[in-house]
SETORSE-385263 format. One record per residue: residue number from 1; x, y, z of N, C-alpha, C in turn. Coordinates in pm, 1 decimal, always signed. Example, Ala and Ser with C-alpha at 12.3 -4.5 7.8 and 13.67 -1.06 7.14 Angstrom:
REM SETORSE-385263
<r n="1" n_east="+1319.0" n_north="-569.0" n_up="+780.0" ca_east="+1230.0" ca_north="-450.0" ca_up="+780.0" c_east="+1320.0" c_north="-330.0" c_up="+780.0"/>
<r n="2" n_east="+1285.0" n_north="-225.0" n_up="+708.0" ca_east="+1367.0" ca_north="-106.0" ca_up="+714.0" c_east="+1290.0" c_north="+3.0" c_up="+787.0"/>
END
This chain:
REM SETORSE-385263
<r n="1" n_east="-181.5" n_north="+206.3" n_up="+133.1" ca_east="-273.6" ca_north="+250.5" ca_up="+236.3" c_east="-412.2" c_north="+199.1" c_up="+202.7"/>
<r n="2" n_east="-491.6" n_north="+183.3" n_up="+309.0" ca_east="-626.1" ca_north="+129.0" ca_up="+289.6" c_east="-719.0" c_north="+182.5" c_up="+398.5"/>
<r n="3" n_east="-846.4" n_north="+160.1" n_up="+378.8" ca_east="-945.7" ca_north="+201.6" ca_up="+478.0" c_east="-913.5" c_north="+133.3" c_up="+610.9"/>
<r n="4" n_east="-916.2" n_north="+211.4" n_up="+717.2" ca_east="-887.6" ca_north="+160.5" ca_up="+851.2" c_east="-747.6" c_north="+191.1" c_up="+900.3"/>
<r n="5" n_east="-657.4" n_north="+233.3" n_up="+811.6" ca_east="-520.8" ca_north="+266.2" ca_up="+853.4" c_east="-518.7" c_north="+396.1" c_up="+933.3"/>
<r n="6" n_east="-433.8" n_north="+399.1" n_up="+1036.1" ca_east="-411.6" ca_north="+519.8" ca_up="+1115.3" c_east="-300.3" c_north="+599.9" c_up="+1048.7"/>
<r n="7" n_east="-324.2" n_north="+730.0" n_up="+1029.0" ca_east="-232.0" ca_north="+814.7" ca_up="+954.1" c_east="-215.0" c_north="+950.6" c_up="+1020.7"/>
<r n="8" n_east="-114.0" n_north="+1023.6" n_up="+974.7" ca_east="-94.7" ca_north="+1165.0" ca_up="+1006.7" c_east="-62.9" c_north="+1236.0" c_up="+875.6"/>
<r n="9" n_east="-76.8" n_north="+1367.7" n_up="+876.1" ca_east="-40.2" ca_north="+1443.9" ca_up="+756.3" c_east="+112.1" c_north="+1446.9" c_up="+743.5"/>
<r n="10" n_east="+161.5" n_north="+1415.2" n_up="+626.7" ca_east="+306.1" ca_north="+1412.2" ca_up="+603.3" c_east="+364.4" c_north="+1552.4" c_up="+595.7"/>
<r n="11" n_east="+282.9" n_north="+1651.8" n_up="+569.9" ca_east="+331.5" ca_north="+1787.1" ca_up="+547.3" c_east="+305.2" c_north="+1881.2" c_up="+664.3"/>
<r n="12" n_east="+246.2" n_north="+1834.7" n_up="+772.2" ca_east="+214.7" ca_north="+1921.1" ca_up="+886.7" c_east="+298.3" c_north="+1878.0" c_up="+1005.7"/>
<r n="13" n_east="+406.5" n_north="+1950.4" n_up="+1030.0" ca_east="+498.6" ca_north="+1909.6" ca_up="+1135.5" c_east="+465.5" c_north="+1972.9" c_up="+1270.5"/>
<r n="14" n_east="+399.8" n_north="+2085.0" n_up="+1271.1" ca_east="+363.4" ca_north="+2148.2" ca_up="+1398.9" c_east="+245.3" c_north="+2079.8" c_up="+1464.0"/>
<r n="15" n_east="+146.6" n_north="+2044.6" n_up="+1383.9" ca_east="+23.9" ca_north="+1984.6" ca_up="+1437.0" c_east="+26.6" c_north="+1834.3" c_up="+1410.2"/>
<r n="16" n_east="+52.1" n_north="+1757.4" n_up="+1513.4" ca_east="+57.8" ca_north="+1612.1" ca_up="+1501.3" c_east="-80.3" c_north="+1558.3" c_up="+1536.5"/>
<r n="17" n_east="-168.8" n_north="+1552.6" n_up="+1436.1" ca_east="-307.5" ca_north="+1511.4" ca_up="+1457.6" c_east="-329.4" c_north="+1377.9" c_up="+1388.2"/>
<r n="18" n_east="-349.1" n_north="+1270.9" n_up="+1464.7" ca_east="-374.7" ca_north="+1141.4" ca_up="+1402.1" c_east="-515.0" c_north="+1134.3" c_up="+1342.9"/>
<r n="19" n_east="-530.7" n_north="+1046.0" n_up="+1245.7" ca_east="-660.9" ca_north="+1024.5" ca_up="+1183.8" c_east="-671.5" c_north="+881.6" c_up="+1134.1"/>
<r n="20" n_east="-789.9" n_north="+847.3" n_up="+1086.2" ca_east="-813.9" ca_north="+714.3" ca_up="+1032.4" c_east="-876.4" c_north="+728.6" c_up="+893.8"/>
<r n="21" n_east="-829.2" n_north="+647.4" n_up="+800.8" ca_east="-884.4" ca_north="+648.5" ca_up="+665.4" c_east="-1021.9" c_north="+582.2" c_up="+670.5"/>
<r n="22" n_east="-1124.9" n_north="+656.7" n_up="+628.5" ca_east="-1262.1" ca_north="+605.2" ca_up="+634.9" c_east="-1320.9" c_north="+574.7" c_up="+497.5"/>
<r n="23" n_east="-1258.3" n_north="+625.7" n_up="+391.8" ca_east="-1309.1" ca_north="+599.5" ca_up="+258.1" c_east="-1197.5" c_north="+622.2" c_up="+157.2"/>
<r n="24" n_east="-1217.8" n_north="+569.5" n_up="+37.7" ca_east="-1119.4" ca_north="+581.5" ca_up="-69.1" c_east="-1192.8" c_north="+617.2" c_up="-197.6"/>
<r n="25" n_east="-1136.8" n_north="+711.4" n_up="-272.8" ca_east="-1192.3" ca_north="+749.5" ca_up="-402.0" c_east="-1088.3" c_north="+721.5" c_up="-509.3"/>
<r n="26" n_east="-1127.6" n_north="+647.6" n_up="-611.6" ca_east="-1037.4" ca_north="+617.1" ca_up="-722.3" c_east="-1101.9" c_north="+667.5" c_up="-851.2"/>
<r n="27" n_east="-1029.2" n_north="+750.0" n_up="-923.1" ca_east="-1074.7" ca_north="+802.0" ca_up="-1052.0" c_east="-972.4" c_north="+763.6" c_up="-1157.4"/>
<r n="28" n_east="-1019.4" n_north="+716.6" n_up="-1272.2" ca_east="-931.4" ca_north="+689.0" ca_up="-1385.0" c_east="-928.8" c_north="+814.9" c_up="-1471.3"/>
<r n="29" n_east="-811.9" n_north="+872.9" n_up="-1483.3" ca_east="-795.0" ca_north="+994.0" ca_up="-1563.2" c_east="-762.4" c_north="+949.8" c_up="-1705.4"/>
<r n="30" n_east="-850.3" n_north="+986.5" n_up="-1796.8" ca_east="-836.6" ca_north="+946.3" ca_up="-1937.4" c_east="-806.7" c_north="+1069.1" c_up="-2022.1"/>
<r n="31" n_east="-747.2" n_north="+1047.2" n_up="-2138.5" ca_east="-715.3" ca_north="+1160.2" ca_up="-2226.2" c_east="-841.9" c_north="+1222.5" c_up="-2285.6"/>
<r n="32" n_east="-831.9" n_north="+1351.0" n_up="-2313.0" ca_east="-939.5" ca_north="+1417.7" ca_up="-2385.7" c_east="-936.5" c_north="+1371.0" c_up="-2530.9"/>
<r n="33" n_east="-1046.5" n_north="+1390.6" n_up="-2599.9" ca_east="-1055.7" ca_north="+1351.3" ca_up="-2739.8" c_east="-942.8" c_north="+1416.1" c_up="-2819.7"/>
<r n="34" n_east="-871.0" n_north="+1336.9" n_up="-2893.7" ca_east="-763.6" ca_north="+1387.8" ca_up="-2978.1" c_east="-626.2" c_north="+1383.9" c_up="-2912.6"/>
<r n="35" n_east="-617.6" n_north="+1352.1" n_up="-2783.8" ca_east="-488.9" ca_north="+1349.3" ca_up="-2714.0" c_east="-445.2" c_north="+1207.2" c_up="-2678.7"/>
<r n="36" n_east="-511.4" n_north="+1106.6" n_up="-2733.0" ca_east="-485.6" ca_north="+968.6" ca_up="-2693.7" c_east="-341.0" c_north="+925.4" c_up="-2711.3"/>
<r n="37" n_east="-275.1" n_north="+969.9" n_up="-2818.0" ca_east="-139.6" ca_north="+921.7" ca_up="-2844.4" c_east="-36.0" c_north="+984.9" c_up="-2752.6"/>
<r n="38" n_east="-64.9" n_north="+1099.2" n_up="-2692.2" ca_east="+31.0" ca_north="+1167.0" ca_up="-2605.4" c_east="-5.1" c_north="+1155.7" c_up="-2457.1"/>
<r n="39" n_east="-104.6" n_north="+1076.8" n_up="-2426.2" ca_east="-154.6" ca_north="+1076.0" ca_up="-2288.9" c_east="-186.9" c_north="+933.1" c_up="-2246.7"/>
<r n="40" n_east="-124.2" n_north="+886.6" n_up="-2141.8" ca_east="-148.6" ca_north="+752.7" ca_up="-2089.0" c_east="-248.6" c_north="+763.3" c_up="-1973.2"/>
<r n="41" n_east="-358.3" n_north="+689.1" n_up="-1976.3" ca_east="-453.2" ca_north="+693.1" ca_up="-1864.2" c_east="-384.5" c_north="+650.9" c_up="-1733.6"/>
<r n="42" n_east="-427.3" n_north="+710.6" n_up="-1622.9" ca_east="-370.5" ca_north="+674.4" ca_up="-1493.9" c_east="-477.5" c_north="+680.8" c_up="-1386.0"/>
<r n="43" n_east="-444.6" n_north="+621.0" n_up="-1272.7" ca_east="-537.0" ca_north="+612.0" ca_up="-1160.2" c_east="-505.3" c_north="+723.3" c_up="-1060.0"/>
<r n="44" n_east="-604.8" n_north="+802.4" n_up="-1025.4" ca_east="-592.0" ca_north="+907.3" ca_up="-925.0" c_east="-661.0" c_north="+857.7" c_up="-798.1"/>
<r n="45" n_east="-583.7" n_north="+837.6" n_up="-691.8" ca_east="-636.6" ca_north="+778.9" ca_up="-568.6" c_east="-632.3" c_north="+881.7" c_up="-456.0"/>
<r n="46" n_east="-745.7" n_north="+900.3" n_up="-390.9" ca_east="-755.9" ca_north="+990.4" ca_up="-275.9" c_east="-820.9" c_north="+916.3" c_up="-160.1"/>
<r n="47" n_east="-787.6" n_north="+958.6" n_up="-40.3" ca_east="-844.7" ca_north="+899.1" ca_up="+80.0" c_east="-920.8" c_north="+1004.5" c_up="+158.3"/>
<r n="48" n_east="-1034.2" n_north="+965.0" n_up="+214.8" ca_east="-1108.2" ca_north="+1050.3" ca_up="+306.3" c_east="-1060.8" c_north="+1012.3" c_up="+446.1"/>
<r n="49" n_east="-1010.8" n_north="+1112.4" n_up="+520.3" ca_east="-954.8" ca_north="+1088.1" ca_up="+652.2" c_east="-1039.1" c_north="+1159.7" c_up="+757.0"/>
<r n="50" n_east="-1078.4" n_north="+1086.3" n_up="+859.8" ca_east="-1144.8" ca_north="+1144.5" ca_up="+976.8" c_east="-1035.8" c_north="+1171.9" c_up="+1079.4"/>
<r n="51" n_east="-1013.8" n_north="+1300.9" n_up="+1108.8" ca_east="-907.0" ca_north="+1340.8" ca_up="+1199.9" c_east="-957.0" c_north="+1341.0" c_up="+1343.8"/>
<r n="52" n_east="-864.9" n_north="+1324.6" n_up="+1436.6" ca_east="-902.1" ca_north="+1316.1" ca_up="+1578.3" c_east="-951.7" c_north="+1448.4" c_up="+1634.4"/>
<r n="53" n_east="-932.3" n_north="+1558.3" n_up="+1562.7" ca_east="-986.1" ca_north="+1687.0" ca_up="+1608.1" c_east="-1129.7" c_north="+1709.4" c_up="+1559.1"/>
<r n="54" n_east="-1186.5" n_north="+1608.3" n_up="+1491.4" ca_east="-1325.0" ca_north="+1616.0" ca_up="+1445.4" c_east="-1341.6" c_north="+1656.4" c_up="+1300.7"/>
<r n="55" n_east="-1235.1" n_north="+1700.7" n_up="+1236.9" ca_east="-1244.8" ca_north="+1742.2" ca_up="+1097.0" c_east="-1227.6" c_north="+1621.4" c_up="+1004.6"/>
<r n="56" n_east="-1263.9" n_north="+1642.1" n_up="+879.8" ca_east="-1251.9" ca_north="+1538.5" ca_up="+778.4" c_east="-1197.5" c_north="+1604.2" c_up="+652.5"/>
<r n="57" n_east="-1108.6" n_north="+1533.2" n_up="+581.8" ca_east="-1052.0" ca_north="+1591.0" ca_up="+460.0" c_east="-1020.2" c_north="+1482.5" c_up="+358.8"/>
<r n="58" n_east="-1003.6" n_north="+1526.7" n_up="+234.6" ca_east="-961.6" ca_north="+1438.7" ca_up="+125.9" c_east="-812.4" c_north="+1461.1" c_up="+105.6"/>
<r n="59" n_east="-735.3" n_north="+1352.2" n_up="+107.8" ca_east="-589.5" ca_north="+1361.4" ca_up="+97.1" c_east="-538.6" c_north="+1264.4" c_up="-8.3"/>
<r n="60" n_east="-434.2" n_north="+1304.2" n_up="-79.6" ca_east="-364.6" ca_north="+1212.1" ca_up="-169.6" c_east="-275.8" c_north="+1121.3" c_up="-84.9"/>
<r n="61" n_east="-242.3" n_north="+1004.3" n_up="-137.1" ca_east="-159.2" ca_north="+912.2" ca_up="-59.6" c_east="-24.1" c_north="+972.3" c_up="-23.7"/>
<r n="62" n_east="+31.5" n_north="+1056.2" n_up="-110.7" ca_east="+161.5" ca_north="+1116.2" ca_up="-82.7" c_east="+154.9" c_north="+1223.5" c_up="+26.2"/>
<r n="63" n_east="+34.2" n_north="+1264.7" n_up="+64.9" ca_east="+18.3" ca_north="+1363.3" ca_up="+171.6" c_east="+6.0" c_north="+1298.3" c_up="+308.9"/>
<r n="64" n_east="+9.0" n_north="+1165.1" n_up="+314.7" ca_east="-12.6" ca_north="+1093.1" ca_up="+439.8" c_east="+106.3" c_north="+1005.1" c_up="+474.8"/>
<r n="65" n_east="+130.5" n_north="+992.1" n_up="+604.6" ca_east="+225.8" ca_north="+895.3" ca_up="+658.7" c_east="+150.1" c_north="+805.0" c_up="+754.3"/>
<r n="66" n_east="+195.0" n_north="+680.2" n_up="+764.3" ca_east="+136.7" ca_north="+590.9" ca_up="+864.2" c_east="+169.9" c_north="+644.4" c_up="+1002.9"/>
<r n="67" n_east="+74.3" n_north="+639.3" n_up="+1093.5" ca_east="+93.0" ca_north="+690.0" ca_up="+1229.5" c_east="+210.5" c_north="+620.9" c_up="+1297.4"/>
<r n="68" n_east="+218.0" n_north="+489.9" n_up="+1287.9" ca_east="+325.9" ca_north="+415.8" ca_up="+1354.1" c_east="+463.7" c_north="+460.4" c_up="+1304.6"/>
<r n="69" n_east="+477.4" n_north="+479.4" n_up="+1173.1" ca_east="+605.5" ca_north="+525.0" ca_up="+1117.9" c_east="+640.7" c_north="+664.6" c_up="+1167.4"/>
<r n="70" n_east="+541.5" n_north="+752.3" n_up="+1172.9" ca_east="+565.7" ca_north="+889.4" ca_up="+1219.5" c_east="+606.4" c_north="+890.5" c_up="+1366.9"/>
<r n="71" n_east="+543.4" n_north="+806.8" n_up="+1448.6" ca_east="+580.2" ca_north="+799.3" ca_up="+1590.1" c_east="+721.5" c_north="+744.9" c_up="+1606.9"/>
<r n="72" n_east="+755.8" n_north="+641.5" n_up="+1530.2" ca_east="+891.3" ca_north="+586.9" ca_up="+1537.0" c_east="+995.3" c_north="+689.4" c_up="+1494.5"/>
<r n="73" n_east="+965.8" n_north="+766.8" n_up="+1390.5" ca_east="+1057.1" ca_north="+872.7" ca_up="+1346.7" c_east="+1072.4" c_north="+978.2" c_up="+1455.0"/>
<r n="74" n_east="+963.9" n_north="+1012.7" n_up="+1522.3" ca_east="+967.3" ca_north="+1113.3" ca_up="+1629.0" c_east="+1054.3" c_north="+1064.7" c_up="+1745.0"/>
<r n="75" n_east="+1037.6" n_north="+939.5" n_up="+1783.0" ca_east="+1117.0" ca_north="+882.7" ca_up="+1892.5" c_east="+1264.7" c_north="+880.4" c_up="+1855.6"/>
<r n="76" n_east="+1294.8" n_north="+837.4" n_up="+1733.3" ca_east="+1433.6" ca_north="+832.9" ca_up="+1687.9" c_east="+1495.4" c_north="+972.2" c_up="+1687.0"/>
<r n="77" n_east="+1421.4" n_north="+1069.8" n_up="+1638.4" ca_east="+1469.5" ca_north="+1207.9" ca_up="+1635.7" c_east="+1495.0" c_north="+1258.2" c_up="+1777.3"/>
<r n="78" n_east="+1402.3" n_north="+1230.2" n_up="+1869.9" ca_east="+1417.1" ca_north="+1275.3" ca_up="+2008.6" c_east="+1539.4" c_north="+1211.7" c_up="+2074.2"/>
<r n="79" n_east="+1565.7" n_north="+1085.0" n_up="+2043.6" ca_east="+1682.4" ca_north="+1018.0" ca_up="+2100.0" c_east="+1811.9" c_north="+1077.1" c_up="+2046.1"/>
<r n="80" n_east="+1813.8" n_north="+1111.9" n_up="+1919.4" ca_east="+1935.2" ca_north="+1165.0" ca_up="+1858.6" c_east="+1959.5" c_north="+1311.6" c_up="+1890.8"/>
<r n="81" n_east="+1853.0" n_north="+1391.6" n_up="+1893.4" ca_east="+1869.2" ca_north="+1535.8" ca_up="+1904.5" c_east="+1802.2" c_north="+1595.9" c_up="+2027.2"/>
<r n="82" n_east="+1737.5" n_north="+1513.0" n_up="+2107.5" ca_east="+1667.7" ca_north="+1563.5" ca_up="+2224.8" c_east="+1764.4" c_north="+1607.0" c_up="+2334.6"/>
<r n="83" n_east="+1707.5" n_north="+1660.3" n_up="+2439.7" ca_east="+1789.6" ca_north="+1706.5" ca_up="+2551.6" c_east="+1853.6" c_north="+1588.7" c_up="+2622.7"/>
<r n="84" n_east="+1978.0" n_north="+1606.5" n_up="+2663.1" ca_east="+2051.2" ca_north="+1504.2" ca_up="+2735.9" c_east="+2027.7" c_north="+1522.0" c_up="+2885.2"/>
<r n="85" n_east="+2015.7" n_north="+1411.5" n_up="+2958.4" ca_east="+2002.2" ca_north="+1418.8" ca_up="+3104.5" c_east="+2136.3" c_north="+1461.7" c_up="+3163.0"/>
<r n="86" n_east="+2130.2" n_north="+1563.4" n_up="+3245.3" ca_east="+2252.7" ca_north="+1609.6" ca_up="+3310.2" c_east="+2255.9" c_north="+1553.7" c_up="+3450.7"/>
<r n="87" n_east="+2372.0" n_north="+1502.9" n_up="+3489.2" ca_east="+2386.5" ca_north="+1443.4" ca_up="+3622.0" c_east="+2463.0" c_north="+1532.1" c_up="+3712.9"/>
END
């Protein structure tokens, strides 16, 4: 994911609110003094998302889905489990 991508929250199924990634925060998490041998540094990546309802939040990448993928999943689900046309 990158700045400019359209996303939705991966964990909010009732509220389908699209947003756009407007910023990215990357922090390198390093071991505390004395824990170097048991701790491998890693990158913590968060995205600032401007939601279409006017709110803004910081989200981890695993909390977001691409909007296009979520829409395709919704369409597929509706085709498989949606109401059938009765003739």
